[in-house]
C-alpha positions in Angstrom: 55.0 4.6 121.5 53.1 7.4 119.8 56.2 9.7 120.1 58.2 7.1 118.2 55.5 6.7 115.5 55.5 10.4 114.8 59.1 11.5 115.2 60.9 8.5 113.6 60.1 9.7 110.1 61.3 13.2 111.0 64.6 11.8 112.4 65.0 9.7 109.3 64.3 12.7 107.0 67.0 14.7 108.8 69.6 11.9 108.6 68.9 11.3 104.9 68.6 14.9 103.9 71.5 16.5 105.9 73.8 13.5 106.0 73.4 12.1 102.5 76.9 12.9 101.4 78.3 11.3 104.5 76.3 8.1 104.5 75.5 7.7 100.8 72.3 6.6 98.9 72.0 3.1 100.3 72.2 4.1 103.9 69.7 7.0 103.3 67.2 4.6 101.8 67.8 2.1 104.6 67.3 4.6 107.4 64.1 6.2 106.0 62.5 2.9 105.0 63.4 1.3 108.3 61.9 4.2 110.2 58.7 4.0 108.3 58.3 0.3 108.7 59.0 0.7 112.4 56.3 3.4 112.7 53.9 1.1 110.7 54.6 -1.9 113.1 53.9 0.3 116.1 50.7 1.8 114.6 48.8 -1.5 113.8 48.6 -2.6 117.5 47.0 0.8 118.4 44.5 0.4 115.6 43.7 -3.2 116.4 43.2 -2.3 120.1 40.4 0.0 119.1 38.9 -2.6 116.8 38.8 -5.1 119.6 37.4 -2.5 122.0 40.4 -2.4 124.4 41.9 0.9 123.1 41.7 4.0 125.2 41.9 7.5 123.9 44.6 9.7 125.4 46.8 12.7 125.0 50.6 12.6 125.3 52.3 16.0 126.0 55.4 16.9 124.1 56.3 20.4 125.2 54.7 23.7 126.2 54.4 25.6 123.0 52.6 29.1 123.1 51.5 31.3 126.0 50.4 34.7 124.8 47.5 36.3 126.7 44.4 34.2 126.2 46.1 32.1 123.6 47.8 29.2 125.4 48.3 25.7 124.1 50.8 22.8 124.3 52.3 20.5 121.7 50.4 17.3 122.4 49.8 14.0 120.5 46.2 12.9 120.6 45.4 9.2 120.1 41.8 8.1 119.6 39.9 5.9 117.1 40.1 8.5 114.4 43.8 9.0 114.9 44.4 5.2 115.0 42.7 4.8 111.6 44.8 7.5 110.1 48.0 6.2 111.7 47.7 2.8 110.0 46.7 4.4 106.7 49.6 6.8 106.6 52.3 4.6 107.9 51.3 1.5 105.9 51.1 3.2 102.6 54.1 5.4 103.2 56.3 2.4 104.3 55.2 0.5 101.1 55.9 3.5 98.9 59.4 3.8 100.5 60.1 0.2 99.6 58.6 0.5 96.1 60.8 3.5 95.5 63.9 1.4 96.0 63.2 -0.2 92.6 61.4 2.7 90.8 64.1 5.3 91.7 67.0 3.0 91.5 68.9 4.9 88.8 68.1 8.4 90.1 71.2 10.2 91.4 69.2 12.2 94.0 67.8 9.2 95.9 68.7 10.5 99.4 66.9 13.8 98.7 63.8 11.9 97.4 63.6 9.6 100.4 64.2 12.5 102.8 61.2 14.3 101.2 59.0 11.2 101.5 59.8 10.9 105.2 59.3 14.6 105.8 55.9 14.4 104.1 54.9 11.5 106.3 56.0 13.3 109.5 53.9 16.3 108.6 50.9 14.2 108.0 51.3 12.4 111.3 51.6 15.7 113.0 48.3 16.7 111.4 46.3 13.7 112.5 47.7 13.6 116.1 47.0 17.3 116.6 45.1 18.2 119.8 44.6 21.8 118.8 44.0 23.8 115.6 47.4 25.4 115.5 49.2 22.1 115.6 46.8 20.8 112.9 47.7 23.8 110.8 51.4 23.1 111.3 51.0 19.7 109.9 48.6 21.1 107.2 51.3 23.5 106.0 54.0 20.8 106.3 52.3 18.5 103.9 51.9 21.5 101.5 55.6 22.2 101.7 56.5 18.6 101.2 54.1 18.2 98.3 55.8 21.2 96.6 59.2 19.6 97.0 58.0 16.2 95.8 55.9 17.3 92.8 58.8 19.4 91.7 61.5 16.8 92.5 62.6 16.6 88.9 63.3 20.4 89.0 65.0 20.4 85.6 61.6 19.8 84.0 59.8 23.1 83.5 56.5 21.3 83.7 57.4 19.8 87.1 58.3 23.2 88.4 55.1 24.7 87.1 53.0 21.9 88.6 54.7 22.3 92.0 54.0 26.1 92.0 50.4 25.5 90.9 49.8 23.1 93.8 51.4 25.5 96.3 49.5 28.5 95.0 46.1 26.8 94.8 46.5 25.4 98.3 47.3 28.9 99.6 43.8 29.9 98.5 42.2 27.2 100.5 44.6 27.7 103.4 43.5 31.4 103.7 40.0 30.1 104.4 41.4 27.6 106.9 43.4 30.3 108.7 40.3 32.6 108.9 38.3 29.7 110.2 40.9 29.1 113.0 41.0 32.8 113.8 37.2 32.9 114.0 37.1 29.8 116.1 39.5 31.3 118.6 37.5 34.5 118.6 34.3 32.7 119.3 35.5 30.0 121.7 38.5 31.7 123.3 40.6 28.5 122.7 42.2 26.5 119.9 42.0 23.2 121.9 40.0 20.8 119.8 38.3 18.9 122.7 37.2 22.2 124.3 35.9 23.6 121.0 33.9 20.4 120.3 32.5 20.3 123.8 31.3 24.0 123.5 30.1 23.8 119.9 26.5 22.7 120.6 26.0 25.7 122.9 26.9 28.0 120.0 24.1 26.7 117.7 21.9 29.5 116.6 24.2 32.3 117.7 25.3 35.1 115.2 28.5 36.9 114.4 29.4 40.0 112.3 31.2 38.9 109.1 32.0 41.2 106.2 29.5 43.7 107.6 26.6 41.2 107.9 25.1 39.4 110.8 25.4 35.7 110.0 25.1 32.4 111.8 28.3 31.8 113.8 28.8 28.1 113.2 27.9 28.3 109.6 30.5 30.9 108.9 33.2 29.1 110.9 32.5 25.7 109.2 32.4 27.2 105.7 35.7 28.8 106.3 37.2 25.6 107.6 35.7 23.7 104.7 37.4 26.1 102.2 40.7 24.8 103.6 39.5 21.2 103.1 38.5 22.0 99.5 42.0 23.1 98.6 43.8 20.3 100.4 41.4 17.6 99.1 41.0 19.0 95.6 37.3 19.7 95.6 35.6 21.4 92.6 36.9 24.9 92.2 40.2 24.2 94.0 40.9 20.9 92.2 43.1 22.1 89.3 46.4 21.3 91.1 45.7 17.6 91.6 46.1 16.3 88.0 49.2 18.4 87.4 50.7 16.8 90.5 51.3 13.7 88.2 54.5 15.5 87.1 56.2 14.1 90.2 57.5 10.5 90.4 54.8 7.9 90.5 55.6 6.9 94.2 54.8 10.6 95.0 51.5 10.3 93.3 50.6 7.2 95.3 51.6 8.8 98.6 49.8 12.1 97.9 46.6 10.5 96.6 46.2 7.5 98.8 47.1 8.3 102.3 48.3 11.8 103.0 47.7 15.2 101.5 44.3 14.8 99.8 42.7 13.0 102.7 43.6 15.7 105.1 40.5 17.7 104.3 38.2 14.7 104.9 40.0 14.0 108.2 39.6 17.6 109.3 35.9 17.7 108.6 35.4 14.4 110.5 37.6 15.5 113.4 35.5 18.7 113.7 32.2 16.9 112.9 30.5 18.0 116.2 31.0 21.6 114.9 29.6 20.8 111.5 26.6 19.1 113.1 25.6 22.5 114.5 25.7 24.1 111.0 23.1 22.4 108.6 23.7 25.0 105.9 27.5 24.2 105.9 26.7 20.5 105.7 24.5 21.2 102.7 27.4 23.0 101.0 29.7 20.1 101.8 27.2 17.7 100.3 26.8 19.7 97.2 30.5 20.3 96.6 31.3 16.7 97.2 28.6 15.4 94.8 29.6 18.0 92.2 33.3 17.0 92.5 32.4 13.3 92.3 30.4 13.9 89.0 32.9 16.3 87.4 36.0 14.2 88.0 34.3 11.0 86.8 33.3 12.6 83.5 36.8 13.9 82.9 38.4 10.5 83.7 36.5 8.8 80.9 38.5 10.8 78.2 42.1 10.9 79.5 44.8 8.8 77.9 47.6 9.3 80.4 47.4 6.3 82.8 48.3 8.4 85.9 45.8 11.1 85.1 43.0 8.7 84.8 43.8 7.5 88.3 44.3 11.0 89.5 40.8 12.0 88.4 39.5 8.8 90.0 41.0 10.1 93.3 39.3 13.4 92.9 36.0 11.6 92.3 36.4 9.3 95.3 37.1 12.3 97.5 33.8 13.7 96.4 32.1 10.5 97.7 33.9 11.0 101.1 32.8 14.6 101.4 29.1 14.1 100.5 29.1 11.2 103.0 30.3 13.7 105.6 27.7 16.2 104.4 24.8 13.9 105.0 26.2 13.0 108.5 27.7 9.6 107.7 31.2 10.5 109.0 31.9 6.8 109.8 31.2 5.9 106.2 33.4 8.7 104.9 36.3 7.5 107.1 35.7 3.9 106.0 36.0 4.9 102.3 39.1 6.9 103.2 40.5 3.7 104.8 39.7 1.3 101.9 40.6 3.9 99.3 44.1 4.1 100.7 44.7 0.5 99.8 43.2 0.3 96.3 44.3 3.7 95.2 47.9 3.2 96.3 47.7 -0.2 94.6 46.5 1.4 91.3 49.1 4.1 91.3 52.0 1.8 92.2 50.6 -0.7 89.6 50.6 2.1 87.0 54.1 2.9 88.0 55.1 -0.7 87.4 53.5 -0.5 83.9 55.3 2.7 83.2 58.6 1.2 84.4 58.1 -1.7 82.1 57.3 0.5 79.1 60.3 2.9 79.3 58.3 5.5 81.1 55.6 5.7 78.4 52.4 6.9 80.1 50.0 7.0 77.1 47.6 4.0 77.3 47.1 4.0 73.5 50.7 2.7 73.2 50.2 -0.3 75.5 48.1 -3.4 74.9 48.6 -7.1 75.6 50.7 -6.5 78.7 49.1 -9.1 80.9 51.3 -11.8 79.4 54.5 -9.8 79.9 53.9 -8.4 83.4 51.4 -10.9 85.0 52.0 -9.9 88.7 51.4 -6.2 87.9 48.3 -7.2 85.9 46.7 -9.2 88.7 47.5 -6.4 91.2 45.9 -3.8 88.9 42.9 -6.2 88.5 42.5 -6.4 92.2 42.6 -2.7 92.5 40.1 -2.2 89.7 37.7 -4.8 91.3 38.0 -2.8 94.5 37.5 0.7 93.2 34.5 -0.3 91.0 32.8 -1.9 94.0 32.5 -5.5 92.8 30.5 -7.5 95.3 27.1 -9.1 96.0 24.9 -7.4 98.6 24.6 -9.6 101.7 27.3 -12.0 100.5 30.8 -10.6 100.0 32.8 -8.1 98.0 36.0 -6.2 97.5 37.0 -3.2 99.7 35.3 -0.5 97.7 32.1 -2.5 97.6 31.5 -2.1 101.3 32.7 1.5 101.7 31.2 3.1 98.6 27.9 1.2 99.0 27.8 2.3 102.6 28.1 6.0 101.5 25.4 5.6 98.8 23.0 3.9 101.2 23.5 6.6 103.9 23.0 9.3 101.3 19.7 7.8 100.2 18.6 7.2 103.7 19.3 10.9 104.7 16.7 12.2 102.3 16.5 15.7 100.8 19.8 16.8 99.3 21.3 13.4 100.3 19.1 11.6 97.8 20.3 14.0 95.0 23.9 13.1 96.0 22.9 9.4 95.9 21.9 9.6 92.2 24.9 11.7 91.4 27.0 9.0 93.1 25.3 6.3 91.2 26.0 7.9 87.9 29.6 8.5 89.0 29.9 4.8 89.9 28.8 4.0 86.4 31.5 6.2 84.9 34.1 4.9 87.4 33.5 1.4 86.3 33.7 2.5 82.7 37.0 4.4 82.9 38.6 1.9 85.3 37.9 -1.1 83.0 38.9 1.0 80.0 42.3 1.4 81.6 42.6 -2.3 82.2 41.5 -3.3 78.7 43.7 -0.7 76.9 46.7 -1.6 79.0 46.6 -5.4 79.4 44.4 -6.7 76.6 44.3 -6.5 72.8 47.2 -6.5 70.5 50.5 -4.7 71.4 50.7 -1.1 70.1 54.2 -0.3 71.2 55.8 0.5 67.8 53.7 3.6 67.6 55.3 5.1 70.7 58.1 7.5 69.8 59.2 7.4 73.5 59.8 3.7 73.5 61.5 3.7 70.1 63.9 6.4 71.1 64.6 4.6 74.4 65.2 1.2 72.6 67.5 2.8 70.1 69.4 4.8 72.7 68.2 8.2 71.6 66.6 8.9 75.1 67.7 8.1 78.6 65.6 5.4 80.1 65.8 7.1 83.4 62.9 8.7 85.3 64.9 11.7 86.5 65.8 13.0 83.1 64.1 15.9 81.6 62.1 13.8 79.3 60.6 11.6 82.0 56.9 11.4 81.9 56.9 14.0 79.2 53.7 15.0 77.3 53.9 13.3 73.9 53.4 15.3 70.8 50.8 12.7 69.7 48.7 13.0 72.9 46.0 15.0 71.2 44.9 12.2 68.8 41.9 10.2 69.7 42.3 7.1 67.5 44.3 4.1 68.7 47.5 3.6 66.7 48.3 0.5 64.8 49.5 -2.8 66.2 53.1 -4.1 66.4 55.9 -4.7 68.9 58.9 -3.2 67.2 61.0 -5.9 68.8 60.5 -4.5 72.3 59.4 -6.8 75.1 58.1 -5.3 78.4 59.6 -6.7 81.6 58.2 -7.3 85.1 59.3 -4.9 87.8 61.9 -5.8 90.5 60.9 -7.5 93.7 61.1 -4.3 95.7 58.2 -2.9 93.5 56.2 -6.1 93.4 56.1 -6.8 97.2 54.1 -3.6 97.9 51.7 -4.5 95.1 51.0 -7.9 96.7 50.5 -6.4 100.1 48.2 -3.7 98.9 46.3 -6.3 96.9 45.5 -8.1 100.1 44.2 -4.8 101.6 42.1 -4.1 98.4 40.5 -7.5 98.7 39.9 -7.9 102.4 39.9 -4.5 104.1 36.2 -4.1 103.5 34.9 -7.4 104.6 37.1 -7.5 107.7 36.5 -4.0 109.1 33.1 -2.8 107.8 31.2 -3.7 110.9 33.4 -1.4 113.1 33.2 1.5 110.7 29.5 1.7 109.6 27.3 -0.8 111.5 25.2 1.1 114.1 26.0 -0.7 117.4 29.6 -1.7 116.5 30.2 1.7 115.0 29.1 3.6 118.1 31.5 1.5 120.2 34.3 1.7 117.7 34.3 5.5 117.3 33.8 6.2 121.0 33.0 9.9 120.5 36.0 10.6 118.3 33.5 11.8 115.6 29.8 12.4 115.4 28.3 9.0 114.7 24.6 9.1 113.8 23.3 5.7 114.9 19.8 6.4 113.6 21.1 7.3 110.1 23.2 4.1 109.9 20.2 2.1 111.0 18.2 3.7 108.2 21.0 3.1 105.7 21.0 -0.6 106.4 17.2 -0.7 105.9 17.0 1.0 102.5 15.0 -0.8 99.8 16.7 -3.7 98.1 16.9 -1.9 94.7 19.1 0.7 96.4 21.5 -1.9 97.6 21.7 -3.5 94.1 22.0 -0.2 92.2 25.8 0.2 92.6 26.4 -3.4 91.4 24.1 -2.8 88.5 25.8 0.3 87.2 29.2 -1.3 87.8 28.2 -4.2 85.5 26.9 -1.7 82.9 30.1 0.3 83.0 32.1 -3.0 82.7 30.0 -4.0 79.6 30.4 -0.6 78.0 34.2 -0.7 78.4 34.4 -4.3 77.1 32.2 -3.5 74.2 34.2 -0.4 73.3 37.8 -1.6 73.8 37.6 -5.3 73.3 34.6 -6.3 71.2 34.3 -3.3 68.8 37.3 -1.1 69.0 35.9 1.3 66.4 33.2 2.6 68.8 35.3 5.1 70.7 36.3 6.9 67.5 32.7 6.9 66.2 31.5 8.4 69.5 34.2 11.1 69.4 33.2 11.9 65.8 29.5 12.0 66.8 29.9 14.0 70.0 33.1 16.0 69.3 32.1 19.1 71.3 31.2 17.0 74.3 34.4 15.0 74.0 36.5 18.2 73.7 34.7 19.7 76.7 35.5 16.6 78.9 38.9 16.0 77.5 39.9 19.6 78.3 38.6 19.2 81.9 35.6 21.4 81.5 38.1 24.2 80.6 38.7 25.1 84.2 42.4 25.8 83.6 41.6 28.0 80.6 38.9 29.9 82.6 41.3 30.4 85.6 44.0 31.6 83.2 41.6 34.3 81.9 40.2 35.3 85.2 43.2 35.0 87.5 46.5 34.1 85.9 46.6 36.8 83.2 45.3 39.6 85.4 47.8 38.6 88.1 50.6 38.7 85.6 49.4 42.1 84.2 49.2 43.5 87.7 52.6 42.1 88.5 54.2 43.6 85.4 52.5 46.9 86.0 53.9 47.3 89.5 57.2 46.0 88.3 57.6 48.4 85.4 55.6 51.4 86.6 55.9 51.0 90.4 59.3 49.3 91.1 61.4 50.5 88.1 59.4 53.6 87.1 58.9 55.1 90.6 60.9 53.4 93.4 64.1 52.8 91.4 63.8 56.0 89.4 63.5 58.3 92.5 65.2 56.0 94.9 68.5 54.1 94.4 68.6 54.8 90.6 67.8 58.5 91.2 70.4 58.9 93.9 73.0 57.2 91.8 72.2 59.4 88.8 72.5 62.5 91.0 75.9 61.4 92.3 77.0 60.6 88.8 75.9 64.0 87.5 77.6 65.8 90.4 80.8 63.8 89.7 80.8 64.7 86.1 80.4 68.5 87.0 83.2 68.2 89.6 85.4 66.6 87.0 84.9 69.5 84.6 85.9 72.0 87.3 89.2 70.2 87.9 91.4 71.8 85.2 94.7 70.9 86.7 96.2 74.4 86.5 97.5 76.2 89.6 96.3 79.7 88.5 92.8 78.3 88.2 92.8 76.9 91.7 94.3 80.3 92.9 91.5 82.2 91.2 88.9 80.0 92.9 90.6 80.6 96.3 90.6 84.3 95.6 86.9 84.2 94.8 86.3 82.4 98.1 88.2 85.0 100.1 86.4 87.9 98.4 83.1 86.1 99.1 84.0 85.5 102.8 85.2 89.1 103.3 82.0 90.4 101.7 79.8 88.3 104.0 81.8 89.5 107.1 81.4 93.1 106.2 77.7 92.8 105.6 77.2 90.7 108.8 79.2 92.8 111.3 79.3 96.3 110.0 
């Protein structure tokens, strides 16, 4: 069964990608979507068996892979609770994204290529989460990186899409260097890349030291920090986060797949999979906690100022990943995985809902040119509302709530109960929850409430009057509008345009994901984070701290109510600013212009990296190109040789007079020279 789950997407990708001309777009979509729904249908029974306590961990061999001295490992598919959770997350979201793409990409001429890339992406992620050794995990790790490059740059005629794809690839290479060094170091220390063997031997390495960069340092701290650098790149943590917002240049289904269930969750999964290693390195866990909390805070502040509907949700993803990491940092790995699980439903819902809005608005992405859409696209509105209720953590402690209420509150309570740096992360998470509520409800109010503001959108006007193609694959798709730097909302009006609801293929995934956003928390929270049930559920597939989870459930009542309180405050601030008194945002911008510019420009990370890394890299590249390649290698190499041949040719041409007496004279000189040499040599 596990072989079918993993390899069906690969088979579908090969059929759609290599045979697209033979079978056509419809068959390509049918094959890839059918394969993903089959994998999804096979994954849920495995997950539910672990939920009910009947599932058994196991390893399925595929083939013997590498045997080189001490380095020996097989290609094996590992199935345990952690894998089962990831299987349902990946296959469910991916299957729904495939179905959604039938409607969203309907007019794109390259549909077979798009669906092949989606399936390849899913296969790579499935390889990652079923890995039984670090090399196989790295294979899947690099596979999702490649597939993300292909998907982000799918509309390759757009320069911005190509730039975003290259940026994602390069930034992830930085993190992957750390991951590779971590794998090399782990093999050096443990003599194996087998994950079970490494985790079994990890406690015995606690307190040992290793020479690293000329210094004697704690072995497990160095290994875990190197591995975490890889997680920072893949999961867009502060410092290596800059690729994630730019990934919005890809089609919206790609954004949903990358952000909800695959690439960005790989880092969280890796830390949880190797949690017994991290438990032996308290310093590394402190770094994980700090970076996660800092990312959570940073992304939430930036999300409050963005106007592009997809970028708001992208920064939301970055912030939510921060929650997952600082949960892992304080030792609440079950809570981190629970938030990953619920986040997959409501984040995929929000992205696909945003895609439905964009589809109905001729691919306009600026929220200032929306307004009043709840009457025109009611199903999309209710789906987005369910996703917003989930991500903002609406619920009543001890009663019931949406998915995010259980998982995010579980993280915050565990952080508070852990004490020390965990309590700092708790307060950072509380403030981020306030901002999350504000920017999430801001998105809802700007998009679905108020008066229509469509006539101010140049994109919609051009589309309505036939000046632009209303097709997502054209070069103007998702383009940055020239008016995107303004901060005041434009005037009202409809310009005779009426938004339309998306086709059924796009609405069905929204409905299914809405069910997950509502019920995933209340149905499964006992298995993920409750002490006794959690110990039985995880069954050693990650380090589950039963004492910490007991303490988390016994925190003071005000701690339990704090997330709901800040959610309500954020909701009120958004309502007061964008419904009751719409002049407040402009007044705030005028009063705190420098702060607004700082947040709107994403803390100037891109500008800083351009100065520190991009421009010097270009300068060094140009120097070696002009002075090294052209000025030295070409000059004295192929160009020099060619010049020498050309000069010799010109000299030889000048000697060829064409007169017989001239040639006879040269021959005579040759004979005289030969005779002279012979006389000197032999006489």
